C-alpha positions, 0 to 999 in steps of 0.5 A, spaced: 341 599 070 336 597 076 332 602 081 333 601 089 327 600 092 325 605 098 323 599 102 330 596 103 337 599 100 339 592 099 333 590 095 335 591 087 329 592 083 330 591 075 329 597 071 322 597 068 319 593 074 315 598 078 317 599 085 311 596 089 307 602 093 308 602 101 303 597 104 297 601 108 290 600 110 288 603 103 292 598 099 290 592 096 291 586 100 292 578 099 288 574 103 287 567 105 281 563 109 279 557 112 278 552 106 276 546 110 270 550 112 268 553 105 268 545 103 263 544 108 258 549 107 251 547 105 249 550 099 242 546 098 238 553 099 241 556 093 243 550 089 239 552 083 242 559 083 249 556 084 248 552 077 245 558 074 252 562 076 256 556 074 253 555 067 254 563 066 261 563 068 262 557 063 259 561 057 265 566 058 262 572 055 269 576 055 273 570 052 275 575 046 274 581 050 281 583 053 285 583 046 289 589 045 287 593 038 291 597 034 290 603 038 295 601 043 300 601 038 303 608 039 307 612 044 304 615 050 309 620 051 304 626 050 300 625 056 302 630 061 306 628 067 301 629 073 296 625 069 301 620 067 303 619 075 295 618 077 294 613 071 300 609 073 297 609 080 290 607 078 293 601 074 298 599 079 293 598 085 287 595 080 292 590 077 294 588 085 287 588 087 285 583 081 291 579 082 290 578 089 283 576 087 286 571 082 290 568 088 285 567 093 280 564 088 285 559 085 287 557 092 280 556 093 279 552 087 285 547 088 283 546 096 276 544 094 277 540 088 276 533 091 271 535 096 266 540 092 268 540 085 262 545 083 265 550 087 272 548 085 270 549 078 266 556 079 273 559 083 277 556 077 273 560 073 273 566 077 281 566 077 281 565 070 277 572 069 281 576 075 288 573 071 285 576 065 284 583 068 291 583 072 294 581 065 291 586 061 292 592 066 300 590 067 300 590 059 298 597 060 303 599 065 308 597 060 306 602 055 309 607 060 315 603 061 313 599 067 310 593 070 309 589 076 313 583 078 307 579 080 311 572 081 315 576 086 309 580 089 306 573 091 312 571 095 313 578 098 307 580 100 304 579 107 297 575 107 291 577 111 287 571 114 279 572 113 274 567 116 269 565 110 264 569 112 268 575 112 270 573 105 263 572 102 261 579 105 267 583 103 268 580 096 261 581 094 262 588 096 268 588 092 265 586 086 259 590 086 263 596 088 268 595 082 262 594 077 259 601 079 266 604 079 267 601 072 260 602 069 260 610 071 266 611 068 264 608 062 257 612 062 262 618 063 266 617 057 260 616 053 258 623 054 265 626 054 269 622 049 274 627 049 277 625 056 278 618 054 286 619 053 288 612 053 284 606 050 283 602 056 277 606 058 274 602 052 274 596 055 270 598 062 263 596 060 264 589 058 269 588 064 264 591 069 260 585 067 265 580 070 265 584 076 257 583 076 257 576 075 262 575 080 258 579 085 252 575 083 256 568 085 258 571 092 251 573 093 249 566 092 254 563 097 251 569 102 244 567 101 245 560 102 248 561 109 242 563 113 247 565 119 249 570 114 243 574 113 237 571 118 240 573 125 242 580 129 249 578 128 249 578 121 245 585 120 251 588 124 256 585 120 253 587 114 253 594 116 260 593 118 262 591 112 258 596 108 261 602 112 268 599 111 268 598 104 265 605 103 270 609 108 276 606 104 273 608 098 272 615 100 279 615 103 282 612 096 278 617 091 279 623 095 286 621 096 287 620 088 282 626 086 287 628 081 286 622 077 279 623 077 280 630 075 284 628 069 278 624 066 273 630 067 270 627 073 269 630 080 271 626 085 266 628 091 260 626 086 263 620 083 264 617 090 257 619 092 254 615 086 258 609 087 256 608 094 249 610 093 249 605 087 253 599 091 248 600 097 242 599 093 245 593 090 246 590 096 239 591 098 238 584 094 243 580 098 244 583 105 240 583 111 241 591 112 244 596 109 246 603 110 242 610 110 246 614 105 241 619 104 242 621 111 244 628 112 250 626 116 252 620 112 257 623 107 259 629 111 262 624 116 265 620 111 269 626 108 271 628 114 275 622 115 278 623 108 280 630 111 283 626 117 287 622 112 290 627 109 293 630 116 296 623 117 299 623 110 302 630 112 305 627 118 308 621 114 311 626 110 315 630 115 322 628 117 320 627 125 322 621 129 317 615 128 315 615 135 313 622 134 309 621 128 305 615 132 304 619 137 301 625 133 297 620 129 293 617 135 288 623 136 287 623 128 286 615 128 281 616 134 277 622 130 276 617 124 274 611 128 269 616 132 266 619 125 265 612 123 262 610 129 257 615 128 255 613 121 255 606 124 250 607 129 245 611 124 238 608 123 240 602 118 235 600 113 232 593 114 233 590 107 229 584 108 223 588 109 225 593 103 226 587 098 219 585 098 217 593 096 223 593 091 222 586 088 
């Protein structure tokens, strides 16, 4: 028995293999970069910190963490269909994101093996962690009689090129926002254990520490390159990547509000907590951060989420594709306008604030 992918009537998907979601601006992407430029990076400004990160990664605190216990040995048919669908969506997107990190880090490790063995080893250890995460999530999907064909996905997904400096900014934020996403759910589950409908949530506390360590490594890379934090261009780039990550997070959380509702979380409040904490964490690495306390900051991001729902409604319509594209243009323009208004809010000088905080 096979399922037919909605993307191609001629593409046959084996039974039990999850049909990948359609790639959009919000779906996790696969990345490649300029490996030669990474190999040539001068890390001497952060050499001691780099070695400390390497030793911590070698310690592998979670080597025995991602092992399924007996609580997984049951049927999950009792979970209602709405919660089930939302949770499978979370598992798929999280698994794809972790696997994307694995591929990037593995290739970086391979490319740097001869030219920079220290960086190569760290990226290999990062890939180790991401592979564990992706594998653990894929096993969870099998409890719901589905799984992702990760090998096939490697061949068929498109890859986006990011310059090394973009990789450093974006992966740092990805890991740190991942930390706050997991730890806040963990705290919530401690307060309301009745919402833990599946044992995966028990693993979030240690899991997020992997994300934190990965972010710390990319902070070392960032601070080792003065052009990434000591120029006017770097202050603009820092704000751009913060805004991009926060806007994407807002749209994703609001789009999947039912998923958070299923575990007793209010999507709007959760989104605010994740962004505020991630922004504050970035204070230790970035030259500038956003003013999340400004009264228009979250309302403008939430307007973007409202516009995103309008885009989704257009996609669901049976109108011709050319007409859908025309309908979307003013909505895209409205989203860009809201983001520009947020971008040009007076930022916080992180270099000055760091002395007060630290």
